DSSP file (Angstrom, degrees, kcal/mol; ACC not computed):
  #  RESIDUE AA STRUCTURE BP1 BP2  ACC     N-H-->O    O-->H-N    N-H-->O    O-->H-N    TCO  KAPPA ALPHA  PHI   PSI    X-CA   Y-CA   Z-CA
    1    1 A M     >        0   0    0      0, 0.0     4,-2.1     0, 0.0     5,-0.2   0.000 360.0 360.0 360.0 -36.3   18.9   43.2  -10.3
    2    2 A R  H  >  +     0   0    0      1,-0.2     4,-2.8     2,-0.2     5,-0.3   0.928 360.0  55.4 -60.5 -45.5   19.5   39.4  -10.9
    3    3 A F  H  > S+     0   0    0      1,-0.2     4,-3.0     2,-0.2    -1,-0.2   0.894 106.7  50.9 -54.1 -42.1   18.8   38.9   -7.1
    4    4 A I  H  > S+     0   0    0      2,-0.2     4,-2.4     1,-0.2    -1,-0.2   0.918 110.8  47.5 -62.2 -44.0   15.4   40.6   -7.5
    5    5 A I  H  X S+     0   0    0     -4,-2.1     4,-2.5     2,-0.2     5,-0.2   0.923 114.8  45.2 -63.5 -44.6   14.5   38.4  -10.5
    6    6 A I  H  X S+     0   0    0     -4,-2.8     4,-2.3     1,-0.2    -2,-0.2   0.938 114.0  50.1 -68.1 -41.4   15.5   35.2   -8.7
    7    7 A F  H  X S+     0   0    0     -4,-3.0     4,-1.9    -5,-0.3    -2,-0.2   0.865 112.4  47.3 -59.7 -38.3   13.8   36.3   -5.5
    8    8 A S  H  X S+     0   0    0     -4,-2.4     4,-2.1     2,-0.2    -2,-0.2   0.902 110.7  50.9 -71.9 -40.4   10.5   37.1   -7.5
    9    9 A I  H  X S+     0   0    0     -4,-2.5     4,-2.5     2,-0.2     5,-0.3   0.906 108.8  54.0 -67.2 -42.2   10.6   33.8   -9.4
   10   10 A F  H  X S+     0   0    0     -4,-2.3     4,-2.5     1,-0.2    -1,-0.2   0.942 111.3  43.6 -52.4 -54.1   11.0   32.0   -6.0
   11   11 A F  H  X S+     0   0    0     -4,-1.9     4,-1.7     2,-0.2    -1,-0.2   0.798 113.2  50.8 -68.2 -31.8    7.9   33.7   -4.5
   12   12 A I  H  X S+     0   0    0     -4,-2.1     4,-1.7     2,-0.2    -1,-0.2   0.913 113.3  45.4 -72.9 -40.6    5.8   33.2   -7.6
   13   13 A T  H  X S+     0   0    0     -4,-2.5     4,-2.3     1,-0.2    -2,-0.2   0.890 112.0  52.4 -63.3 -41.7    6.7   29.5   -7.7
   14   14 A K  H  X S+     0   0    0     -4,-2.5     4,-2.2    -5,-0.3    -1,-0.2   0.864 105.4  55.1 -61.0 -37.2    6.1   29.2   -4.0
   15   15 A A  H  X S+     0   0    0     -4,-1.7     4,-0.6     1,-0.2    -1,-0.2   0.906 109.1  47.4 -66.4 -41.1    2.6   30.8   -4.4
   16   16 A Y  H >< S+     0   0    0     -4,-1.7     3,-1.0     1,-0.2     4,-0.3   0.910 111.0  51.3 -66.6 -41.9    1.7   28.1   -7.0
   17   17 A C  H >< S+     0   0    0     -4,-2.3     3,-1.8     1,-0.3    -2,-0.2   0.905 105.1  57.4 -62.0 -39.1    3.0   25.3   -4.7
   18   18 A D  H 3< S+     0   0    0     -4,-2.2    -1,-0.3     1,-0.3    -2,-0.2   0.712  96.0  66.1 -63.6 -21.0    0.9   26.7   -1.9
   19   19 A E  T << S+     0   0    0     -3,-1.0    -1,-0.3    -4,-0.6    -2,-0.2   0.512  73.0 115.6 -79.2  -6.7   -2.1   26.3   -4.0
   20   20 A L  S <  S-     0   0    0     -3,-1.8     2,-0.4    -4,-0.3    -3,-0.0  -0.345  74.4-113.3 -64.2 143.3   -1.9   22.5   -4.1
   21   21 A I        -     0   0    0     14,-0.1    -1,-0.1    -2,-0.0    -2,-0.1  -0.632  34.4-147.4 -78.2 132.5   -4.8   20.8   -2.4
   22   22 A K        -     0   0    0     -2,-0.4    36,-0.1     1,-0.1    32,-0.0  -0.725  24.2 -92.6-100.5 150.6   -3.6   19.0    0.7
   23   23 A P        +     0   0    0      0, 0.0    -1,-0.1     0, 0.0   114,-0.1  -0.321  49.5 175.8 -57.8 141.1   -5.0   15.7    2.1
   24   24 A A    >   -     0   0    0    112,-0.2     3,-2.4   108,-0.1   112,-0.4  -0.981  42.0-121.1-151.4 139.8   -7.7   16.3    4.7
   25   25 A P  T 3  S+     0   0    0      0, 0.0   109,-0.0     0, 0.0    -1,-0.0   0.687 109.5  65.2 -51.2 -19.4   -9.9   13.9    6.6
   26   26 A S  T 3  S+     0   0    0      2,-0.1     2,-0.4   110,-0.0   109,-0.1   0.638  81.3  95.7 -83.0 -12.6  -13.0   15.6    5.2
   27   27 A L  S <  S-     0   0    0     -3,-2.4   109,-0.4   109,-0.1    -3,-0.1  -0.666  70.9-136.9 -84.5 131.9  -12.2   14.5    1.6
   28   28 A L    >>  -     0   0    0     -2,-0.4     4,-1.9     1,-0.1     3,-0.7  -0.413  25.3-104.1 -81.9 159.4  -13.9   11.4    0.4
   29   29 A P  H 3> S+     0   0    0      0, 0.0     4,-1.7     0, 0.0     3,-0.2   0.877 120.3  48.1 -50.8 -44.9  -12.2    8.6   -1.5
   30   30 A E  H 3> S+     0   0    0      1,-0.2     4,-1.8     2,-0.2     5,-0.1   0.784 108.3  55.9 -70.1 -25.2  -13.7    9.5   -4.9
   31   31 A E  H <> S+     0   0    0     -3,-0.7     4,-2.5     2,-0.2    -1,-0.2   0.858 103.4  54.4 -68.6 -36.1  -12.8   13.1   -4.3
   32   32 A V  H  X S+     0   0    0     -4,-1.9     4,-2.2    -3,-0.2    -2,-0.2   0.955 110.8  45.2 -58.6 -52.8   -9.1   12.2   -3.8
   33   33 A I  H  X S+     0   0    0     -4,-1.7     4,-3.0     1,-0.2     5,-0.3   0.873 111.5  53.1 -64.9 -36.5   -9.0   10.4   -7.1
   34   34 A S  H  X S+     0   0    0     -4,-1.8     4,-3.0     1,-0.2     5,-0.3   0.940 107.7  50.8 -64.7 -42.2  -10.9   13.3   -8.8
   35   35 A I  H  X S+     0   0    0     -4,-2.5     4,-2.1     2,-0.2    -2,-0.2   0.946 113.3  46.9 -59.9 -44.6   -8.3   15.9   -7.5
   36   36 A Q  H  X S+     0   0    0     -4,-2.2     4,-2.3     1,-0.2    -2,-0.2   0.965 115.5  43.5 -62.2 -52.8   -5.6   13.7   -8.8
   37   37 A L  H  X S+     0   0    0     -4,-3.0     4,-2.3     2,-0.2    -2,-0.2   0.878 110.3  54.2 -55.7 -44.3   -7.1   13.1  -12.2
   38   38 A T  H  X S+     0   0    0     -4,-3.0     4,-0.8    -5,-0.3    -1,-0.2   0.904 110.7  47.7 -61.8 -41.9   -8.1   16.6  -12.7
   39   39 A A  H >< S+     0   0    0     -4,-2.1     3,-0.6    -5,-0.3     6,-0.3   0.892 111.9  48.2 -65.6 -38.1   -4.6   17.8  -12.1
   40   40 A L  H >< S+     0   0    0     -4,-2.3    47,-2.6    11,-0.3     3,-1.2   0.841 100.5  67.0 -70.2 -30.0   -3.1   15.2  -14.4
   41   41 A K  H 3< S+     0   0    0     -4,-2.3    -1,-0.2     1,-0.3    -2,-0.2   0.834 117.9  24.1 -58.5 -32.4   -5.6   16.1  -17.1
   42   42 A D  T X< S+     0   0    0     -4,-0.8     3,-2.0    -3,-0.6    -1,-0.3  -0.486  84.4 169.5-127.4  60.4   -3.8   19.6  -17.3
   43   43 A N  T <   +     0   0    0     -3,-1.2     8,-2.9     1,-0.3     7,-0.8   0.725  68.7  46.4 -55.8 -36.5   -0.5   18.5  -16.0
   44   44 A N  T 3  S+     0   0    0      5,-0.2    -1,-0.3     6,-0.2    -4,-0.1   0.190  85.1 129.8 -99.5  18.9    1.5   21.6  -16.8
   45   45 A N  S <  S+     0   0    0     -3,-2.0    -3,-0.1    -6,-0.3     3,-0.0  -0.964  79.4   5.3-116.0 132.4   -0.8   24.2  -15.5
   46   46 A P  S    S-     0   0    0      0, 0.0     2,-0.3     0, 0.0    -1,-0.3  -0.974 143.7  -8.6 -78.5   0.6    0.0   26.4  -13.6
   47   47 A Y  S >  S-     0   0    0     -4,-0.2     3,-2.1   -31,-0.1     4,-0.3  -0.968  95.1 -60.3-156.2 162.6    3.6   25.2  -14.0
   48   48 A F  T 3  S-     0   0    0     -2,-0.3    -4,-0.2     1,-0.3    -3,-0.1  -0.223 120.5  -2.6 -57.7 124.2    5.5   22.3  -15.5
   49   49 A N  T 3> S+     0   0    0      3,-0.1     4,-2.5     1,-0.1    -1,-0.3   0.718  83.9 140.2  65.8  27.4    4.4   19.0  -13.9
   50   50 A A  H <> S+     0   0    0     -3,-2.1     4,-2.6    -7,-0.8    -6,-0.2   0.906  72.6  54.7 -63.3 -36.1    2.0   20.6  -11.4
   51   51 A G  H  > S+     0   0    0     -8,-2.9     4,-2.4    -4,-0.3   -11,-0.3   0.907 108.1  47.4 -64.6 -41.1   -0.5   17.8  -12.1
   52   52 A I  H  > S+     0   0    0     -9,-0.3     4,-2.1     1,-0.2    -1,-0.2   0.947 112.7  49.5 -64.5 -46.5    2.2   15.2  -11.1
   53   53 A E  H  X S+     0   0    0     -4,-2.5     4,-1.5     1,-0.2    -2,-0.2   0.875 111.0  49.1 -60.0 -39.3    3.1   17.2   -8.0
   54   54 A Q  H  X S+     0   0    0     -4,-2.6     4,-0.6     1,-0.2    -1,-0.2   0.904 110.6  51.1 -72.5 -36.7   -0.6   17.4   -6.9
   55   55 A T  H >< S+     0   0    0     -4,-2.4     3,-1.0     1,-0.2    -2,-0.2   0.872 106.6  55.5 -59.7 -39.7   -1.0   13.7   -7.5
   56   56 A W  H >< S+     0   0    0     -4,-2.1     3,-2.0     1,-0.3    -1,-0.2   0.854  96.3  65.2 -62.7 -37.3    2.0   13.1   -5.3
   57   57 A E  H 3< S+     0   0    0     -4,-1.5    -1,-0.3     1,-0.3    -2,-0.2   0.786 105.6  43.9 -54.4 -30.1    0.4   15.0   -2.5
   58   58 A F  T << S+     0   0    0     -3,-1.0    80,-2.7    -4,-0.6     2,-0.5   0.235  82.3 120.0-105.4  10.7   -2.1   12.4   -2.3
   59   59 A A  B <  S-a  138   0A   0     -3,-2.0    80,-0.2    78,-0.2     5,-0.1  -0.652  72.9-110.2 -75.3 127.2    0.1    9.3   -2.6
   60   60 A H    >>  -     0   0    0     78,-3.3     4,-2.5    -2,-0.5     3,-0.6  -0.190  22.6-117.2 -49.4 140.0   -0.3    7.2    0.5
   61   61 A P  H 3> S+     0   0    0      0, 0.0     4,-0.9     0, 0.0    -1,-0.1   0.901 119.7  50.5 -52.4 -41.4    2.9    7.2    2.8
   62   62 A Q  H 3> S+     0   0    0      1,-0.2     4,-0.6     2,-0.2     3,-0.2   0.837 109.0  52.0 -65.3 -34.9    3.2    3.4    2.1
   63   63 A N  H X> S+     0   0    0     -3,-0.6     4,-1.8    75,-0.2     3,-1.3   0.909 104.7  55.9 -64.6 -45.8    2.9    4.0   -1.7
   64   64 A K  H 3X S+     0   0    0     -4,-2.5     4,-1.7     1,-0.3    -1,-0.2   0.732  97.2  64.1 -65.5 -22.8    5.7    6.6   -1.4
   65   65 A M  H 3< S+     0   0    0     -4,-0.9    -1,-0.3    -5,-0.2    -2,-0.2   0.854 110.3  38.1 -61.4 -35.1    8.0    4.0    0.1
   66   66 A F  H << S+     0   0    0     -3,-1.3    -2,-0.2    -4,-0.6    -1,-0.2   0.803 120.0  43.9 -86.6 -34.1    7.8    2.1   -3.1
   67   67 A T  H  < S-     0   0    0     -4,-1.8    -2,-0.2     1,-0.2    -3,-0.2   0.724  96.3-147.8 -86.6 -22.7    7.8    4.9   -5.6
   68   68 A G     <  -     0   0    0     -4,-1.7    -1,-0.2    -5,-0.2    -2,-0.1  -0.473  45.9 -14.3  85.3-162.2   10.6    6.9   -3.9
   69   69 A P  S >> S-     0   0    0      0, 0.0     4,-2.1     0, 0.0     3,-0.7  -0.070  80.1 -88.5 -71.3 174.6   10.8   10.7   -3.9
   70   70 A L  H 3> S+     0   0    0      1,-0.3     4,-3.2     2,-0.2     5,-0.2   0.870 126.5  58.0 -55.5 -41.9    8.8   13.1   -6.2
   71   71 A S  H 3> S+     0   0    0      1,-0.2     4,-2.3     2,-0.2    -1,-0.3   0.911 108.2  43.8 -60.8 -41.6   11.5   12.9   -8.9
   72   72 A N  H <> S+     0   0    0     -3,-0.7     4,-2.3     2,-0.2    -1,-0.2   0.901 112.9  53.2 -68.8 -36.5   11.2    9.1   -9.2
   73   73 A F  H  X S+     0   0    0     -4,-2.1     4,-2.1     2,-0.2    -2,-0.2   0.900 108.5  49.7 -63.3 -40.9    7.5    9.5   -9.1
   74   74 A S  H  X S+     0   0    0     -4,-3.2     4,-1.2     2,-0.2    -1,-0.2   0.934 110.1  50.4 -59.4 -46.8    7.6   12.0  -12.0
   75   75 A N  H  < S+     0   0    0     -4,-2.3     3,-0.3     1,-0.2    -2,-0.2   0.877 109.7  50.5 -60.8 -36.5    9.8    9.6  -14.0
   76   76 A M  H >< S+     0   0    0     -4,-2.3     3,-1.6     1,-0.2     6,-0.6   0.889 107.2  55.0 -65.7 -40.2    7.3    6.8  -13.4
   77   77 A M  H 3< S+     0   0    0     -4,-2.1     9,-0.3     1,-0.3     8,-0.2   0.750 106.2  51.4 -66.5 -22.4    4.4    9.1  -14.6
   78   78 A Y  T 3< S+     0   0    0     -4,-1.2    -1,-0.3    -3,-0.3    -2,-0.2   0.434  91.4 107.1 -92.4  -0.3    6.4    9.6  -17.8
   79   79 A S  S <> S-     0   0    0     -3,-1.6     4,-2.1    -4,-0.2     3,-0.5  -0.238  89.4-101.4 -70.6 167.4    6.8    5.8  -18.3
   80   80 A K  T  4 S+     0   0    0      1,-0.2     4,-0.3     2,-0.2    -1,-0.1   0.762 120.2  55.1 -60.6 -24.0    4.8    3.9  -21.0
   81   81 A Y  T  4 S+     0   0    0     -5,-0.2    -1,-0.2     1,-0.1    -4,-0.1   0.876 120.3  21.9 -80.5 -34.5    2.5    2.7  -18.4
   82   82 A Y  T >4 S+     0   0    0     -6,-0.6     3,-2.1    -3,-0.5     4,-0.4   0.548  95.3  87.6-110.6  -9.2    1.4    6.0  -16.8
   83   83 A S  G >< S+     0   0    0     -4,-2.1     3,-0.9     1,-0.3    -1,-0.1   0.706  74.1  76.4 -69.2 -15.4    1.9    8.6  -19.4
   84   84 A T  G 3  S+     0   0    0     -4,-0.3    -1,-0.3     1,-0.2    28,-0.2   0.701  91.5  58.2 -64.4 -18.2   -1.5    7.9  -20.8
   85   85 A M  G X  S+     0   0    0     -3,-2.1     3,-1.4    -8,-0.2    -1,-0.2   0.764  83.4  97.9 -75.6 -27.5   -2.8    9.9  -17.7
   86   86 A L  T <  S-     0   0    0     -3,-0.9    26,-0.4    -4,-0.4   -45,-0.2  -0.451 104.9 -12.1 -70.1 128.6   -0.9   13.0  -18.6
   87   87 A N  T 3  S+     0   0    0    -47,-2.6    -1,-0.3    -2,-0.2   -46,-0.2   0.794  90.8 173.9  52.4  34.8   -3.0   15.6  -20.4
   88   88 A H    <   -     0   0    0     -3,-1.4    23,-0.3   -48,-0.2    -1,-0.1  -0.188  34.8-132.0 -65.6 164.2   -5.8   13.1  -21.0
   89   89 A K  S    S-     0   0    0     21,-2.8     2,-0.3     1,-0.3    22,-0.2   0.827  76.8  -4.8 -86.4 -34.2   -9.1   14.3  -22.5
   90   90 A Q  E     -B  110   0A   0     20,-1.2    20,-2.5     2,-0.0     2,-0.3  -0.980  55.4-167.2-161.0 156.0  -11.5   12.7  -20.2
   91   91 A H  E     -B  109   0A   0     -2,-0.3     2,-0.4    18,-0.2    18,-0.2  -0.983   5.2-160.8-149.1 154.2  -11.9   10.4  -17.2
   92   92 A Q  E     -B  108   0A   0     16,-2.1    16,-2.4    -2,-0.3     2,-0.6  -0.997  10.5-150.0-139.3 132.7  -14.6    8.5  -15.3
   93   93 A I  E     -B  107   0A   0     -2,-0.4    14,-0.2    14,-0.2   -63,-0.0  -0.896  13.6-170.8-106.7 117.9  -14.4    7.2  -11.8
   94   94 A I  E     -B  106   0A   0     12,-2.9    12,-2.9    -2,-0.6     2,-0.1  -0.934  19.0-133.6-115.5 116.6  -16.4    4.1  -11.1
   95   95 A P  E     +B  105   0A   0      0, 0.0    10,-0.2     0, 0.0     3,-0.1  -0.371  29.1 169.4 -61.9 138.8  -16.8    2.8   -7.5
   96   96 A V  E     -     0   0A   0      8,-2.5     2,-0.3     1,-0.3     9,-0.2   0.657  62.1  -5.8-117.6 -50.3  -16.3   -0.9   -7.1
   97   97 A K  E     -B  104   0A   0      7,-1.7     7,-3.1     2,-0.0     2,-0.4  -0.992  58.2-164.6-151.4 141.0  -16.0   -1.7   -3.4
   98   98 A N  E     +B  103   0A   0     -2,-0.3     2,-0.2     5,-0.2     5,-0.2  -0.972  12.9 162.1-124.7 143.4  -15.9    0.4   -0.2
   99   99 A S        -     0   0    0      3,-1.8    -2,-0.0    -2,-0.4     0, 0.0  -0.771  55.5 -85.0-137.9-168.7  -15.0   -0.4    3.3
  100  100 A N  S    S+     0   0    0     -2,-0.2     3,-0.1     1,-0.2    -1,-0.0   0.884 123.4  14.4 -67.8 -35.3  -14.1    1.7    6.4
  101  101 A N  S    S+     0   0    0      1,-0.2    24,-2.4    23,-0.1     2,-0.4   0.424 124.0  49.8-122.2  -1.0  -10.4    2.0    5.5
  102  102 A M  E     - C   0 124A   0     22,-0.2    -3,-1.8    34,-0.1     2,-0.4  -0.996  53.4-173.1-146.4 134.8  -10.1    1.0    1.9
  103  103 A S  E     -BC  98 123A   0     20,-2.6    20,-2.2    -2,-0.4     2,-0.4  -0.996   9.1-155.9-131.9 137.1  -11.9    1.9   -1.4
  104  104 A Y  E     +BC  97 122A   0     -7,-3.1    -8,-2.5    -2,-0.4    -7,-1.7  -0.896  16.0 175.8-113.5 138.4  -11.6    0.3   -4.8
  105  105 A F  E     -BC  95 121A   0     16,-2.2    16,-3.3    -2,-0.4     2,-0.5  -0.981  27.7-138.9-141.5 153.4  -12.4    2.0   -8.0
  106  106 A F  E     -BC  94 120A   0    -12,-2.9   -12,-2.9    -2,-0.3     2,-0.5  -0.963  26.7-162.3-107.2 126.5  -12.2    1.4  -11.8
  107  107 A V  E     -BC  93 119A   0     12,-2.8    12,-2.2    -2,-0.5     2,-0.5  -0.947   5.8-158.3-118.3 129.4  -11.0    4.5  -13.6
  108  108 A K  E     -BC  92 118A   0    -16,-2.4   -16,-2.1    -2,-0.5     2,-0.4  -0.865  12.5-176.2-100.3 132.7  -11.5    5.0  -17.4
  109  109 A I  E     -BC  91 117A   0      8,-2.8     8,-3.0    -2,-0.5     2,-0.6  -0.991  19.5-155.1-128.4 137.3   -9.3    7.5  -19.1
  110  110 A I  E     -BC  90 116A   0    -20,-2.5   -21,-2.8    -2,-0.4   -20,-1.2  -0.966  30.5-142.3-106.0 114.3   -9.4    8.6  -22.8
  111  111 A D    >   -     0   0    0      4,-2.8     3,-2.6    -2,-0.6   -23,-0.1  -0.062  31.0 -86.8 -73.7 176.5   -5.8    9.8  -23.4
  112  112 A K  T 3  S+     0   0    0    -26,-0.4    -1,-0.1     1,-0.3   -24,-0.1   0.608 128.2  54.0 -61.6 -13.7   -4.8   12.7  -25.6
  113  113 A Y  T 3  S-     0   0    0      2,-0.2    -1,-0.3   -29,-0.1     3,-0.1   0.411 119.8-105.1-100.2  -2.9   -4.9   10.5  -28.6
  114  114 A G  S <  S+     0   0    0     -3,-2.6    37,-0.8     1,-0.3     2,-0.4   0.485  75.3 136.6  91.5   3.2   -8.4    9.2  -28.1
  115  115 A I        -     0   0    0     35,-0.2    -4,-2.8    36,-0.1     2,-0.4  -0.683  47.4-136.1 -88.8 137.8   -7.4    5.8  -26.9
  116  116 A E  E     +CD 110 148A   0     32,-1.3    31,-3.3    -2,-0.4    32,-1.5  -0.785  24.8 177.0-101.2 136.2   -9.3    4.5  -23.9
  117  117 A Y  E     -CD 109 146A   0     -8,-3.0    -8,-2.8    -2,-0.4     2,-0.4  -0.873  16.5-144.1-132.7 157.6   -7.6    2.8  -21.0
  118  118 A G  E     -CD 108 145A   0     27,-2.3    27,-2.3    -2,-0.3     2,-0.3  -0.950  13.5-172.1-124.6 149.8   -8.8    1.4  -17.6
  119  119 A F  E     -C  107   0A   0    -12,-2.2   -12,-2.8    -2,-0.4     2,-0.5  -0.977  24.2-132.6-133.7 147.2   -7.0    1.4  -14.3
  120  120 A Q  E     -C  106   0A   0     -2,-0.3    22,-2.3    23,-0.2     2,-0.5  -0.893  32.4-169.4 -95.0 130.6   -7.7   -0.2  -10.9
  121  121 A W  E     -CE 105 141A   0    -16,-3.3   -16,-2.2    -2,-0.5     2,-0.4  -0.983   5.9-169.3-128.7 128.2   -7.3    2.5   -8.4
  122  122 A T  E     -CE 104 140A   0     18,-3.2    17,-1.9    -2,-0.5    18,-1.5  -0.944   2.9-171.2-119.9 137.2   -7.2    1.9   -4.7
  123  123 A V  E     -CE 103 138A   0    -20,-2.2   -20,-2.6    -2,-0.4     2,-0.4  -0.958   6.0-167.8-121.1 145.4   -7.3    4.5   -1.9
  124  124 A Q  E     -CE 102 137A   0     13,-3.4    13,-2.6    -2,-0.4     2,-0.4  -0.974  24.6-115.5-136.0 146.8   -6.7    3.7    1.8
  125  125 A K  E     - E   0 136A   0    -24,-2.4     2,-0.5    -2,-0.4    11,-0.2  -0.680  34.5-117.7 -82.5 133.5   -7.3    5.7    4.9
  126  126 A V        +     0   0    0      9,-2.5     8,-3.1     6,-0.4     9,-0.2  -0.586  33.9 178.1 -72.6 121.1   -4.1    6.6    6.8
  127  127 A T        +     0   0    0     -2,-0.5     2,-0.3     6,-0.2    -1,-0.2   0.633  48.0  97.0-102.2 -18.1   -4.3    5.0   10.2
  128  128 A D  S    S-     0   0    0      1,-0.1     4,-0.1     4,-0.1     6,-0.1  -0.543  84.6-106.8 -75.1 136.6   -1.0    5.9   11.6
  129  129 A K  S    S+     0   0    0     -2,-0.3     2,-0.3     4,-0.1     3,-0.1  -0.334  77.2  78.2 -59.7 145.6   -1.0    9.0   13.8
  130  130 A G  S >  S-     0   0    0      1,-0.1     3,-1.7    -4,-0.1    -4,-0.0  -0.923  96.7 -34.9 145.2-166.8    0.6   12.0   12.0
  131  131 A D  T 3  S+     0   0    0     -2,-0.3    -1,-0.1     1,-0.3    -2,-0.1   0.806 134.8  38.9 -56.7 -34.3    0.0   14.7    9.5
  132  132 A F  T >  S+     0   0    0     -4,-0.1     3,-2.4    -3,-0.1    -6,-0.4   0.146  78.4 149.3-105.9  19.4   -2.2   12.5    7.3
  133  133 A Y  T <  S+     0   0    0     -3,-1.7    -6,-0.2     1,-0.3     3,-0.1  -0.301  77.1   5.0 -58.0 131.2   -4.1   10.6   10.1
  134  134 A N  T 3  S+     0   0    0     -8,-3.1     2,-0.3     1,-0.2    -1,-0.3   0.598  99.9 132.2  70.4  14.4   -7.6    9.7    8.8
  135  135 A C    <   -     0   0    0     -3,-2.4    -9,-2.5    -9,-0.2     2,-0.5  -0.724  58.8-125.2 -94.2 144.0   -6.9   11.0    5.3
  136  136 A W  E     + E   0 125A   0   -109,-0.4     2,-0.3  -112,-0.4   -11,-0.2  -0.781  39.3 171.1 -86.5 129.3   -7.8    9.0    2.2
  137  137 A M  E     - E   0 124A   0    -13,-2.6   -13,-3.4    -2,-0.5     2,-0.4  -0.964  40.1 -96.5-142.7 156.3   -4.7    8.6    0.0
  138  138 A T  E     +aE  59 123A   0    -80,-2.7   -78,-3.3    -2,-0.3   -15,-0.3  -0.578  35.4 175.9 -80.4 126.0   -4.0    6.6   -3.0
  139  139 A I  E     +     0   0A   0    -17,-1.9     2,-0.3    -2,-0.4   -16,-0.2   0.608  64.7   0.5-103.0 -15.9   -2.2    3.3   -2.1
  140  140 A G  E     - E   0 122A   0    -18,-1.5   -18,-3.2     2,-0.0     2,-0.4  -0.908  45.7-167.5-174.0 146.6   -2.0    1.8   -5.6
  141  141 A V  E     - E   0 121A   0     -2,-0.3   -20,-0.2   -20,-0.2   -22,-0.0  -0.991  27.1-133.6-133.1 123.3   -2.8    2.2   -9.3
  142  142 A S        -     0   0    0    -22,-2.3     3,-0.1    -2,-0.4    -2,-0.0  -0.168  33.4 -88.2 -71.0 168.3   -2.6   -0.7  -11.7
  143  143 A Q        -     0   0    0      1,-0.1   -23,-0.2   -24,-0.1    -1,-0.1  -0.439  62.4 -87.0 -65.6 152.8   -0.9   -0.6  -15.1
  144  144 A P        -     0   0    0      0, 0.0     2,-0.5     0, 0.0   -25,-0.2  -0.320  32.4-148.3 -72.3 149.2   -3.3    0.5  -17.8
  145  145 A M  E     -D  118   0A   0    -27,-2.3   -27,-2.3    -3,-0.1     2,-0.3  -0.983  22.4-125.8-114.9 120.4   -5.6   -1.9  -19.6
  146  146 A K  E     +D  117   0A   0     -2,-0.5   -29,-0.3   -29,-0.2     3,-0.1  -0.527  33.4 171.8 -70.5 123.0   -6.4   -0.9  -23.2
  147  147 A I  E     -     0   0A   0    -31,-3.3     2,-0.3     1,-0.4   -30,-0.2   0.770  61.7  -6.6-104.1 -35.3  -10.1   -0.8  -23.6
  148  148 A S  E     -D  116   0A   0    -32,-1.5   -32,-1.3     1,-0.1    -1,-0.4  -0.982  53.0-127.9-156.8 160.1  -10.4    0.8  -27.2
  149  149 A N  S    S+     0   0    0     -2,-0.3     2,-0.3     1,-0.3    -1,-0.1   0.818  93.6   9.5 -82.2 -33.6   -8.3    2.4  -29.9
  150  150 A S              0   0    0    -35,-0.1    -1,-0.3     1,-0.0   -35,-0.2  -0.998 360.0 360.0-151.1 151.1  -10.4    5.5  -30.2
  151  151 A A              0   0    0    -37,-0.8   -36,-0.1    -2,-0.3   -37,-0.1   0.497 360.0 360.0 -88.5 360.0  -13.3    7.2  -28.4
């Protein structure tokens, strides 16, 4: 019986993991950020830290070299700098500058306490041949800049 329960949990969890949106060359830079922010807005749906895991899917390979594996990235997301993104109330993506391989955005987030923060968000097209070739992925996100105390 225990085996059946563990087996069932494995497949249910795997089904949720398979629902993550994967990088694709057809996704535009703003869409990549929107996917990440929408996931972080409801971080624990459909499972614990699903939003963080979805965000990790779109971390540029060069970014992953600095953040380390998913477990390190999760710890970073719970730090005082980035936890404002988790379960936030609202976000706005503002384009700043676009080029063929790099796009810059200013992102406003109203956190779960009503405090407004701003982030510089940069996405870069992957130019190395491989699984993510020609996909837009997040190369960097600044630490938050407090904009207001309440929305």
